[in-house]
C-alpha positions in Angstrom: -22.2 3.7 -22.5 -22.3 0.1 -20.7 -22.2 -1.2 -17.0 -19.9 -3.7 -18.3 -16.7 -1.8 -18.8 -17.9 1.1 -16.1 -17.6 -2.6 -13.2 -14.4 -4.0 -15.0 -12.9 -0.9 -14.4 -14.0 -0.2 -10.8 -13.1 -4.0 -10.5 -9.5 -3.3 -12.3 -10.3 -5.8 -15.1 -9.3 -3.0 -17.3 -11.7 -2.8 -19.5 -10.5 -2.1 -23.8 -11.8 1.4 -23.8 -10.9 4.2 -21.0 -14.9 4.1 -18.7 -16.3 7.7 -18.6 -18.0 9.8 -16.5 -19.4 13.5 -15.8 -21.2 15.5 -13.1 -23.4 18.7 -14.0 -23.1 19.9 -17.6 -24.9 23.2 -18.6 -28.3 22.9 -20.6 -27.3 25.1 -23.9 -25.0 22.4 -24.8 -26.9 19.0 -23.7 -29.9 20.8 -26.0 -27.0 21.3 -28.9 -26.1 17.4 -28.6 -30.0 16.6 -28.4 -30.2 18.3 -31.6 -27.1 17.0 -33.2 -28.2 13.6 -32.5 -31.6 14.3 -33.4 -32.6 12.3 -29.8 -34.7 14.8 -28.0 -35.4 12.5 -25.3 -32.0 11.9 -24.2 -30.6 12.1 -21.3 -27.1 13.3 -19.8 -25.7 9.8 -19.4 -26.7 8.5 -23.3 -25.7 11.9 -24.6 -22.2 11.7 -23.2 -22.0 8.0 -23.5 -21.8 7.1 -19.0 -20.1 4.2 -17.6 -20.5 5.1 -13.8 -22.9 7.7 -12.2 -21.7 10.0 -9.3 -24.5 9.6 -6.7 -24.8 9.5 -2.8 -27.5 10.5 -0.5 -28.4 13.2 1.1 -31.4 12.3 3.3 -34.2 14.6 4.5 -33.1 14.4 7.8 -36.5 14.8 9.7 -35.6 18.2 12.6 -32.7 20.1 13.7 -30.7 23.2 12.9 -28.4 23.3 9.4 -26.6 26.8 8.0 -27.6 28.4 5.6 -24.7 29.9 3.1 -26.3 31.4 0.4 -25.7 30.1 -3.4 -23.1 31.4 -5.8 -24.6 32.0 -9.8 -24.3 28.7 -11.2 -27.2 28.9 -14.0 -26.7 30.9 -17.4 -29.3 32.7 -16.2 -29.2 33.9 -12.6 -31.5 31.9 -11.1 -29.6 29.6 -8.4 -28.3 32.3 -6.6 -29.1 33.4 -3.3 -27.8 35.1 0.1 -26.8 33.7 3.0 -28.7 33.8 6.1 -27.3 34.1 9.9 -26.5 30.5 10.4 -28.8 29.6 13.7 -25.3 29.1 16.0 -24.4 31.7 17.8 -21.3 30.3 19.8 -18.8 27.2 19.8 -20.0 26.7 23.6 -23.5 25.7 21.6 -21.7 24.4 18.8 -19.3 22.0 21.1 -22.3 20.7 23.6 -24.2 19.5 20.2 -25.7 16.1 21.0 -26.5 15.2 16.8 -28.9 12.2 18.3 -31.0 14.8 19.9 -30.7 17.6 17.8 -31.5 15.6 14.5 -33.6 13.0 16.0 -32.9 9.1 15.6 -32.5 7.1 12.5 -34.5 3.8 12.4 -32.2 0.9 10.4 -34.6 -0.7 9.0 -36.7 1.7 7.4 -33.3 3.3 6.2 -32.0 0.6 4.9 -35.2 -0.7 3.2 -35.6 2.8 1.2 -32.3 2.4 0.0 -33.1 -0.8 -1.1 -35.7 0.3 -2.9 -34.2 3.9 -4.8 -31.3 1.8 -5.7 -33.6 -1.3 -7.6 -35.3 1.6 -9.5 -31.6 3.4 -9.6 -29.1 0.3 -11.4 -32.4 0.5 -14.5 -30.2 3.0 -15.8 -26.9 3.0 -17.6 -23.8 2.2 -15.9 -22.9 1.4 -12.3 -24.2 3.3 -10.0 -23.0 4.4 -6.0 -24.9 4.9 -3.1 -23.1 6.6 -0.3 -23.2 9.5 1.9 -22.9 13.2 1.1 -22.2 14.9 4.2 -19.7 12.5 5.3 -17.0 14.4 8.8 -16.4 17.6 7.6 -19.0 18.4 4.8 -21.5 17.3 7.8 -20.1 20.7 9.9 -20.2 22.8 6.8 -23.7 22.2 6.4 -24.1 22.5 9.9 -22.3 25.5 11.2 -21.2 27.5 8.1 -17.3 28.1 7.2 -17.2 30.6 10.0 -18.3 28.8 12.5 -16.5 25.3 11.4 -12.8 27.4 11.6 -13.9 29.6 14.6 -14.3 26.1 16.7 -12.5 23.7 15.1 -9.4 26.9 15.9 -10.7 27.8 19.7 -10.3 23.8 21.0 -9.5 21.0 18.5 -10.5 18.4 20.9 -13.8 19.2 21.7 -14.2 20.2 17.8 -13.2 16.6 17.0 -15.2 14.7 20.0 -18.4 16.5 17.9 -17.3 15.2 14.1 -17.4 11.3 16.3 -20.8 12.1 17.8 -21.5 13.0 14.5 -19.4 10.2 13.0 -21.5 7.6 15.5 -25.0 9.5 14.1 -23.9 8.6 10.7 -22.9 4.8 11.3 -26.4 3.7 11.2 -27.1 5.2 7.0 -23.7 3.6 6.2 -25.0 0.7 8.1 -27.9 0.6 6.2 -26.2 1.1 3.0 -23.4 -2.1 3.4 -27.7 -4.3 3.1 -28.2 -3.2 0.0 -26.7 -4.7 -3.1 -25.1 -1.8 -3.9 -22.0 -2.3 -6.1 -20.0 1.4 -4.8 -20.1 2.9 -1.6 -19.1 6.7 -2.7 -18.0 9.0 0.3 -18.0 12.9 0.0 -16.7 14.9 2.0 -15.2 17.9 1.0 -12.4 18.2 3.7 -10.2 20.5 2.0 -9.4 23.7 0.5 -8.6 25.0 -3.4 -5.0 25.1 -1.3 -5.2 22.0 0.6 -6.1 21.5 4.5 -8.5 22.8 6.6 -7.0 21.5 9.3 -3.5 20.5 10.7 -2.9 17.3 9.9 -2.6 16.0 13.3 -6.6 16.3 13.2 -7.4 15.0 10.0 -5.3 11.8 11.4 -7.2 11.6 14.9 -11.1 12.7 13.8 -11.1 12.8 10.2 -9.5 9.2 8.3 -10.4 7.4 11.8 -13.7 7.5 10.7 -13.1 7.1 7.2 -12.5 3.7 8.1 -15.3 2.8 10.5 -17.8 3.6 7.5 -15.3 1.5 5.4 -14.5 -1.3 7.6 -18.5 -1.5 7.4 -19.3 -1.3 4.0 -16.4 -3.1 2.7 -17.3 -6.5 4.7 -20.8 -6.3 2.7 -18.8 -6.8 -0.9 -19.1 -3.2 -1.5 -16.1 -1.1 -3.2 -15.1 2.0 -1.8 -14.7 5.4 -3.3 -13.8 8.4 -1.9 -14.3 12.4 -3.7 -13.3 15.2 -2.0 -13.8 19.0 -3.6 -10.3 20.8 -3.6 -6.4 19.4 -3.5 -6.2 16.6 -0.5 -2.4 15.5 -2.6 -1.2 15.4 1.1 -3.8 13.1 2.2 -4.0 10.6 -0.3 -1.8 8.1 1.9 -3.7 8.6 4.7 -7.1 8.0 3.0 -6.1 4.9 1.1 -4.4 3.9 4.4 -8.1 4.1 6.2 -9.2 1.9 3.0 -10.6 4.0 -0.2 -10.5 1.7 -3.1 -10.8 4.3 -5.7 -10.5 8.6 -5.4 -12.5 10.6 -7.3 -11.0 14.6 -8.0 -10.4 18.0 -9.1 -7.0 19.4 -10.7 -5.4 20.5 -7.8 -5.2 16.4 -6.7 -2.3 15.4 -8.8 -3.3 12.9 -10.9 0.6 12.1 -11.5 0.9 11.1 -8.1 -1.9 9.1 -8.1 -1.9 7.4 -11.1 2.4 6.2 -10.5 1.6 5.0 -6.6 -2.2 3.7 -7.1 -2.8 3.4 -10.6 -1.9 -0.7 -10.4 -4.5 -1.1 -7.2 -7.0 1.8 -6.6 -10.2 3.1 -9.1 -8.8 6.7 -10.3 -11.8 9.1 -11.7 -10.7 12.3 -13.6 -9.1 15.0 -13.7 -9.2 17.2 -16.7 -9.2 21.2 -15.6 -12.7 22.3 -16.3 -11.0 25.7 -16.5 -9.1 24.5 -19.8 -12.3 24.0 -20.9 -13.7 27.8 -20.0 -11.1 29.8 -21.6 -8.8 27.7 -23.5 -9.3 26.7 -27.3 -10.1 23.5 -28.6 -6.5 22.8 -28.8 -5.9 23.6 -25.7 -8.7 21.5 -24.6 -7.1 17.9 -26.6 -4.0 18.6 -25.0 -5.8 18.7 -21.1 -7.2 15.3 -22.2 -4.1 13.8 -24.0 -2.5 14.4 -20.7 -5.4 13.1 -18.4 -6.1 9.8 -20.4 -2.0 9.0 -21.0 -1.8 9.2 -16.7 -4.7 7.0 -16.9 -4.3 4.9 -20.0 -2.2 1.9 -18.1 -4.3 2.1 -14.5 -7.0 -0.6 -14.5 -9.3 1.1 -12.7 -9.3 4.9 -14.6 -12.2 6.7 -15.5 -12.1 9.7 -17.9 -13.9 12.6 -16.5 -13.4 16.5 -16.0 -13.0 17.6 -12.9 -15.2 19.1 -11.0 -17.9 20.4 -13.2 -18.7 21.9 -17.0 -20.4 25.0 -16.7 -22.6 26.8 -18.8 -19.9 29.2 -19.5 -17.8 26.7 -21.4 -18.3 27.4 -25.2 -19.7 24.9 -26.7 -16.8 24.1 -29.2 -14.6 23.3 -26.2 -17.3 20.9 -24.7 -17.2 19.2 -28.1 -13.5 19.3 -28.3 -13.3 17.2 -24.9 -16.0 14.8 -25.8 -14.5 14.0 -29.4 -11.0 13.7 -28.1 -12.2 11.4 -25.2 -13.4 9.1 -27.6 -10.5 9.3 -29.9 -8.8 8.4 -27.4 -10.4 5.7 -25.2 -8.9 2.6 -26.6 -6.4 1.1 -25.1 
């Protein structure tokens, strides 16, 4: 693991080795690695040789309504399964009328900035480069607040009123963004699950009227403070890569459904690129399939000075340990430029 390797890639300085990051992985494999390497207390960053740590803020907003959509089984023992609860929002008029500042409470800029500074002083002691940033950005906030059904209903019945609501949320969130800009973070990460696996949730003109302009506001703020801006979304945002770049993103973090080849071809010399080996190959393929998938990504990313290898999305607990070992072995073998 290497801060130097990670920050060189963030700065598009083409480190001699392709850097690496991952997200959540399963406990059985980590236990296997600790035993294999005789390092019982080693963390995931050390065991998998991280150069970048994905991190965003999900602040404890003091009050207000949120929808609990439940949780599917992720952990091997199913302990994280949770049934959804009825949304506290009962109709579109209630959604359109929402004032985020009144609903969720005021934000004290000075206190928020100091909290972020204190967090970063501690977090930067760990390995690699670590980002700050926001998890509930424009669309992700609406998902968390209203739930998917209410979001789709409100956006479909009156897109303009729903768009104005997103603008009000963006105004509210701006204080958090400004607080991050007042810290020493080097990388600001915007997470926003703005699309489905198949592509856009909304019509293109809605994104261009109400989503991307708010990204630009955030990113102008933090770039003026000298931060590098990365954008991350689940699903397929290939259709909107150019819009996101035009709004000011300096890097992309994405799942296998977004086109790595396109991004490398068009933005490989100018942007940070993180991804995007297919976790489905790790889950259902053979070690040979896994090796081919790692090679696909490494071959595409190798000419790009800001490329980081990662498995797109996550490495779930049902990935065979042999396949997890195969991907890590292939990465270590192929990372030399």
